[in-house]
N, C-alpha and C positions, 0 to 999 in steps of 0.2 A: 166698872165691867158693863155699866148700860149701855152708854156710848155706840157699842159694838157690837149688840143684837142687832142680827140682820146680816153681819157679813161673815157669820162663821161657813156658810154655806161656797164660798172660796172668792165671790165675785169679784173682792175688793179691791182688783187692779183693772177694774177697768168703771167703776161706779166714783160720782161722787165723792162716794166717806174716806174714797184715796187721801188726798190731802186735807184730811182730818186725820188721817191715821197717824201722817208724820208730822203736823203742829204738837198732837199728846205720844210723844216718844215720849214723856213724862209717864204717859203710869202705865210702861212696857216690867217699873221693879212688879206691879200686881202684878203683872199676865205670867210673871216668870214665879213669881207665888206660890200663884194658880197651878201651875205645874209642877209643884213638888203634893199634890191631893194625894188623894188615891178614884175619885170619882174617872172609871175608863170614858162617860158619854161629856166630862166637861175637861179632862185632860186632851181630850183629839180634837175637840171643837175649838179649845185655847191655842195647844201648838196648828191646829187648821188655820187661825185668824195669823198668829205671828208671821208662819210664811207666805203669805200673800203679801203682808209687807216689808218680809225679808231685804226685798230686793234696795231696799233705802241705806241708804251709808247710815242718814243717823238712825234708824230702826237697829240696824246690826249695832251700833257705837257703844245703845243702852241697853240690848240687850245680854253684850261685853259685860259691861258694866254694871249689874245688875247681878253676874256670875250665871249665866246663862248657859253657858260651854258646860258646867259640869250638869245641868237637871237633865238638858236635852239628851245629852250623852248616857244616862243614865234610866229614861226612860225608853233608849236602841233595846234595853234585856225583856221589857214588857211581854205578853206574848200577841200582845195586840196589832197586827199588824200596818192600822192607818197609823197608830200612831206614831208605825217603825216612817214614815214613806214621809209623813211631815219632820217628826224631827232629822230625817236626814234631807230637807229642801231645805231647814231653816239650820242648818249647818254647813252647808251648800254654797251658802249665803255668805257666811261669819267668814268661810274661811277663805274668796275673794278678795277679804279687806287685812290682808295679814292679817290671821288671826290661826295661821297653818301649827305653829308650835304648841299653844294654847291648846287645841281641841287632841294635840299627838300626843301632849304633858298628859290630857285627861284621859288616856287611852281608850282614845276615838277608833284611833285607824283597826286593832282588833278587835275591838264591839263592831264598830261596820262590818269589815271580814266576815265575822260571824253569821250573821245577819245575808249571805250570800248567798245560805246554807237551806234560803226560803225555795219557793217556789211559784214567787207569787210577783209577778214582769212589771207595773210599777215602782213596789221596794224595790226590786234587784236596780232597775234603772235610774232611781234616786240614790241608789247607794252606791253604785259605782259613781255617778258624777260627784257626787261628794271625794271618794277617792281620789280619783283622776283633778279633782283642784287641788286636795290637798298633797298630794305628789308633782305639780307643776315646780317647778325649779327650785327646789327641797330633797335632797339626796336625802338623809332621813329618814323622811314616808317613805320614799322609794324601796329602801333597804327595807321599813316593817314592814313594808306589802310583802315583800321578800321572806321575809323573816319569822312570820305570824300563818306562812300558810294562805296568802291569797292566791297567788298566782298561779296556782292550777285553777280556783275556783276558774278567772279569768279567761283561762283557756280551753274552758269547756263550753263558756257562753257561746266561742266561738263557733263550735257543732251546733247550735239551736236551732230548733226548727221559728224560731222567731226570725226575723230582718232588725226589728228594735235590739235588743238583746247582744246580737253579733257584731253590733253598730258601736253598742253604746258600748261595747266588751274591748273595741276593735280602737276606742277613743280612749278610756280608762288604760289599755296596756300603753297606748303609744307617752300617755309624761307617767308613767311606771317608770318604763324605759328606756326616758329622753338624755340624751348626754349624761347613763351612764352606767359605761360599759361592763359595770360588773355587775349590775341588774340586765341589761340587756342577754349577756351570758347564761345566767340566771333562770331565762323565760325561757330561752336557746334549750336549753338544758333542759327544761319540764317538756321541750316540746312542740314548744308554741308558734315552730317554723308548718310546717303542715297544714295543721287545719286554718292559718290563715292565708296561706295561696288554696289552699283550698273555694275559701269566696269568689276569686276571679272566677272562679269560675262557672258560678250563679249569673242570674238578670238584673240582679239589687244596684242600679247605682252608685245608691244612697250607702247600703252597706261598703261597697268597692272604694268610694269615697274614704270613711274614715277606716280601712281594710290599708289603706294605703299611707293615711296616716301613720298606722301601725310599722307597715313597714318603717316606711322613713328614719321614724324614731329608731327604729333595732337594728336599719343597717347603718347607722350615721357613724364616719368615722370606725366601722366594725367589721375587717376584712375576713374572718370566718365566718359571721352572716350574710355579708356578702355576699360569695362563696356560695355559702347553703342557697339562698330564694334566687342566686343567676344558675344554678345546677335545677333545678326545678321550675326554669324555665320561666320564673315569675315575670321580666321585662315583656316579653311578648302579650300581657295581656295586663300590663302596665300602658306601656303604646297605645291598647283600646278610648284611655280617660283620654288621652290628647285627642279623639275625634268628636268625646263630647260639645256638644253648643254650650252649658255652663262655661266661665271662666277661672268662679273659682276648684271647680272638676279637672280640666287643665289642666290648672297652677298643680292642683296634688298630686296629677300623676307625672309629672314634670318633673317636681324636686323629690320626688321618691326613687323616678328614675337618677340622677342626680348622684338619691346618695344610692343605688349601686355603681355608680361610676367608681368609688370608691377613691381613692387620695394617685395610687398612682396611674401615668398617661396610658402604660398600657390596655388599663383594662377600660378607664375615659375614654380614650379612642374606641374600642370596642364600645360600649353603649352609643358612646355619639354614630358612630356607625348601623347600631339600632335604631335608633331615632329619626337618623336620612336627616337630606338636606334641606327637603322641601319643613318642615317640623322644626327644623330648627331656623328659620329662617322667618318662619310662623312667629315665633317665641321673639324672637327681635320686634316683630312690628307687635305683639303684645303689650297692653296699656297697662302689665299686671310684672311689679318689679324681679318678684320671684320669676317667672317666666323669664324675662329679661335679661336676669341673670345666669340663668341658667342656658338660654341661648347663645352668651356668650360667650361661660365655661364651653358647652361643644363643641364650638369653635375654634373654639387654641385649640381644645383635645384632635380634636379632623385637624388642621394647619398646622401643626406646629411640625415639621422638618416632613410635611407631606407638598410637595409642588401638586400632584398629584387633587389633591381635596381642594385643598386654592384655588386653584384655577375652576374647580366645579363652581365653589359657593360664588366663585368671582361670576360665573357664569348662571347662577343661580337667583345671582344679582342680589347679594346677599352682602355689598361690603353698603351702596346705599344704606340702608337700615340701622349698621353700624355706626357710622359717623352721623348720622339724625340723631342716635342717641347720644353721641359725644356732645352736639347745640344742647339740648335740653337742663335747663336749670338745675332742673331742682328734683334729679336722678335723682335715685339713691345711691349711696356711696358707693355699698360694695357692690351693685349694679356697672356705676363709673369703673372701679375698675377692671373690674372683669369685661368691658369693655375694650378699654386702653392699651388691654395687654390683647387679646382678641386681635385690636386691627394691628398689633405691632406682629403679631405671632402670623398674621395673613397676609405679609409683604414677605417672608425670609423662610430658609430653610435647613436643613443642617451645616451649623458653626456658621449662623447669617449667609449664608450660598442665598444671594437677591433672588425679587424674584419680579421682573418686569413688567408684568400683566398686570398681579393687583396691584403693585409699586402705582401702575397709570391709572389705577380705577382709583387709588387714594388719592390722585390729583386731582382727578377729574370732579370727586368730588370733595374739593374743595377743605383734606381735613388740616393741613399744615397748619393753617391761624387759631382754628381750634385748639389742637393739642399744643401751641407756643403762646398760647391764650392758658390754657390747663398748668400747663410748664414756672408760668411766669407768677402766676398765685392765683392759686383755687380758697375760694374760702371757708372750707370744712378746717376748721379747728382740729377735729380729732381721728382724722386719715391723710395726713401727711404725704400717708404714703402713694398718693393721688400724683401730687406731685411728678414725684420717681420713675411711675408706669408711663407719666405722661413723659418726661425724658428719656426712660428704653427704648419707647412708640419712634421716636425724634430719631436716636440712636439708628436704629433699623433701615427707618429711612436713609438717613447719611452714608450707612457702610460701606466701602469703597463705591460708593458714586459720589466724585465732582457736582455734577449739577444735581443734584438731591442735597448737599452743603449748601451750596448758591440758593434754591431754595430756600432753605430754614432762614441765611443770611438776611437774602431779603423781603423774611415776612418779621425782622423782628430779633430784634438786638441779646446778646446771648453773652452772660457772664459768672465765673466760679461763684459766686457768691450763692448759687443755683443752688449750685449742685453742693457746697460748705458742710449744711447740717451733713446729708448722707455723708461726706467720707470720712469726717469726726462718728457715726453713727455706732452705739455700742451692738447695734444688729447687724451683723457680721452678714446676711442675705444684702441688705439695705450700702453696706456699707461697698461689699462686692461690686452691684450692679453700678453704683454710681463711678465706681473706677475703669470701670469696664466704658460707661460713658464718657465720661472726660478724653480719654486714651483715642473714644473715634470723633468725639466731638473737637478735639483738641485745635482743629482750623478753625470754626464756627466760635471757639470762648477767645471774646477781643481781647480778655483784659487781662489774663495770662500765655507769654508764649509754650507753643504745641509743644515741642520736647522737654522745656518742667512740667508740665500736664502730665504727657507721657510717661513721662521716666514714676510719677507719684503712683500711678493707676498702675502698673506694672510694681512696683512695688508691694500694694495695700493685695491685691492677687497674690501672687507669690503669699504672701503670710499667711490670705484666707487661709492655703491649702495645708498650712498646718492647724488645721481647727480640727474641734472632735465632731462638730457637728455636719452628719453625714447629707440633711439638705443644704449644707456651705458649700459642700469640696466639692458636690453635683454642677449645680449655679456655674461655680468656678472651672472648674472641668470645660465648661459647656463654654464659659467667655475665654479661655485659654483655645478653646481650640478654632474657635472663632478668629481672633487677634492672630491667630498662626499665617492668616490668609491673608495679614491688613498690612498695609502700608509696612514698608523697605525697613528694616531695623527693630522692628517692634518682636518678631521673632525669637531676632539674636539674642535682644535683651532678657528675653523669657528665657533662653539656651545656659545665656554664659552666666543666671543666678540659680540654678540647683534643681531648676522644673523641674526636667526629663527626668530627673533621681526620685525626686518627691512622689510624680506622677508614680510611676514606675510602685514606688511602697502603696500607694493607693488599690495597684490591681488585684493585691492580697484581701484586699476585702471582703468582708461575706454580703454586701448588697450591690444587688445584679448594677442600679443606677449606676452608683459612684465606680463601679468598675467599666463603664460601657462609657459616662463621659471622660473619667482619664484616660481609657485605649483612644475616644475617638482625640479628643485634645497630642495625644502621643501620635494619632494618625497625621495629621496636619502641622506636629513639625520636623516630621521627617522630609520636610522640601527646604529644610532650612539648612546649611552643610554643618552647622555647627553639633545644635540636637542628632543629624541625622549619624554624624561618629556617639555624640552619647549613648542614643540606647543602640546602637551599633554593638559597643562596648559594655553594653548591661544586657545585651540578649543574648551575645558569644560567650557570658559570665554563667549566664542563668536561661539555659535553654526555655526552661517552661516560660520563661518572663514573653518569648515570641508567640507562644499560643495563646498564652492567655488574652495579647491583648486585640490578635487574629478571632480569638471567642469572642469578646465581648466589643469590640467593634461593630458602630451600629450601619448597616447595611445598607444608607446614603453617605456612609462617610467617606472621607479619600487615605487613602496610605500612599506613599510616593514609591511606583512601581519599580525602585531603580532598590530602594532599603530591602524590600521582596526578594529583588531579584538576589544582592550578596548577598544579605542573610542564608536564602537557599543557596548560596556556591562555599558560601565558607561553611555551610552546613554540613554539604557534602564531599570537601576538603578534613573534614575530621573537626568541631570547636574542641578549646583550651580545655571547657567542666567538660565536655565528654569523656576528651582521650585519658584525663585524671580522671576520671569515676571511674574508667572502667579499666584503669591499670591499676585498683584498688584506693591509692587513691583522693582526700577529698577533694568540694568541690571550692574552687577558688569565692576569695570575697564568703569564703560561711556565715561569719560573723554576723552578714550583714543580711541575711538570708533568711527568709522566713516561709510559715507557713509549714 
């Protein structure tokens, strides 16, 4: 141990001794052996030395190989706070290098949690940091913190008089909860939300950033917690973080806000409106991949089925930054997907009614060649969905617009081979989107005739309505709604193959988005004579069917006024089903009636 004298002070990180420590990893077993002694002063100095050099991977490996983990955990039950602090720091460094399970196996988590009873700030900080790292990406350790009653200590520190403890507790809660709905709900039940919201009423920006990390982790994919935060008006506090100078602060504010936006279009649209056009466009211009992603998602939410928002984003010069991002070769893949979807949604309203204003902006920004290049060959092997989204964006441009189709032909050759992997995909939504694309782009795909392409696409979409996945049904309903007012022959093909009856079946779904998508599809299909007659018969036999359509259809969607007039006239005269029921008879088509 002679060579280490002078390093016990804790200054080894910044001295010439550091390299000697690394090369002397072979002496680690001797140091671990010293930690098994009983002299408290020597134990503290030895642990202090190890905590100064344990940031180096070879030192950590040597500590683990020498059996240091159980020794360090055993020292956490001593009566000496200095020893607690040093050992927590060493275990933190060990946990960083894939030793989480070993620490947990030796009862590291309950032992660390027991130290949260202390009232010594530096010990609490080091212990919480160690717990935080142990929980990163480790579900069993997250559950262990819950099971060993560690959550309440962390929640209590959110109300501490110390800003440092508030910040560290928030960061620890974030990792205890991340990607674990069970633990998220347990923390909410223990009362984490009120003190977390209270953090944002203070003035310490560093505390609020860590608080935003906890908000993001707790609210992610958890509707009940999202609702609780929104009811506490948290979004208005998080919006203040977007005004900060530091990019890291803005970034955390943005991702926390988008975690609160949830997974439904209604909630995402609400959150995007809260953020506002200026901040959204600033996000798209930011160098941060996370900010770019949130900006893209916010554009999608705002512009989806809303010509008003689409036009205001255009007026705010929001198209140029979207197209600029498409041109960045090293753009993060998740961000690229988001931006491509945003480009598509900016140009199209309900059921793919086009917006000539935003489409013209896209043409002026030269978006076509970029999208076609992405469609042909994107270097990513991990996210082939990028090609599907690029094709979808192009499809939206081409929808019911011969000139745009001509521009696509002019900018590059398109063959069925581009779409074939998706048409054969086992992922239902991929298959449905590709089917929609080959129907719309049938006349610009040069190697197969458009009738064959359309027939194949229609068949796939009808089959998709028999899916057990609500996301597939919602997507398919929206795509059929769009195709119902595309070129002649397509709506008739859907009507003659049982589509109306299957869409009516889904009007009984417990999910609002399913009912809305299928009602919109039925609404647009009423402009076809065959579908008109089939749906009128359905509604005459089951009058509640008509009410379900009217109550679920989107405000901006369309239904044939002649259909409404005809049904109401027949309703006034007397529908067969009502006549039977009024006179004590059964409902017509009783066996097919649901609900």
